[in-house]
C-alpha positions, 0 to 999 in steps of 0.5 A: 494854306487850306481852304474849306468850301461847302458846296450844295450840288445837284444829286446826279450821276457824275457830279463827283467826277465833274467837281474833281475834274474842275480842281484838276484843271485848276491844278489845285490839290484836294486834301479831303472831300466829303459827300453826303445827303443834305436837307433836300432829297435832290441836293448833295452836300460836299465839304471840300478841303483844298490846299491853295494860295490865299488869293485863289479862294475867289477863283475856286468859288467862281469856278464852282459856280460855273458848273450848272450842277452847283446850287450854292458855294460857301467858304468857311473858316474855323472861327465861323463854323463847326469843323469836325472829322470822324476817324476809325483806328485799328490798333494791334493789342491782345495776348500776342502783344509784348504787353499781353492783356495789359496792352488793352487796358493801356489802349482803353486809358488812351481812348478815355483821355482823348474821348474816343470810343472802343467800337470793336474788340477782336482777339488781336486788335482794338478799333477806336472811333473818334470825332473831333478836330483833325489836330486832336485825331492826329494827336491820338495817332501820335500818342498811340505810335509813340507808346509802342503800339502798331496801328494796323489801319486808319480810316478818316472821313476828312473835314465836315463843316457847318456855319454857326448860328442862323442861315444867311439869306443866300443859304436859305435861297439854296434850300429853295425848289427848282422853280426859284422859291425859297424854303424859309419855314413857310415864309417866302423871301422878298426879291431883295432878300434873294441873292441871284447866282453870280453865273446864271448863264455860264456853264463849264463844259466837260473835257 
């Protein structure tokens, strides 16, 4: 089954390599990995989608915590988070296509049905941009192919996920500074509200 983890990690050189090496050592395949900036300048946000047995989720989470670069890890599911993916699709269409100029109008119609946007129009191709669930993106690709069009290129970001609703105390703690203070919009959490790192004194060594 697919697991989706959101990991906040230190923004340092080599972080991506260490996380990828960890999954290699666990013999778990990464389906998609999205990395970008987070709310803090010194922390990056990773959305990791991997294929593993259901019982392996806790092991993966615990192993990520063993890396000293890890600030926080959260496993999210479809029912409790907003999960989206960005995709760019370049389709062959234009005067040289068997359908001629009519080929473009059909692509425009398909884009409208799937709520995709035309972001580039070249003499021999059209580029579409679509944001949504992976199943919706795969549906558009399938319809385009079955309609007789040649897809020249596909670029997908992989999943991006964010929990619905308010921050939990654990997530708020992860937004705190290096001195352990917590970012709560000016409100400091009590010691009872701050959840400690499960593996404070355990670090994973590089091979």
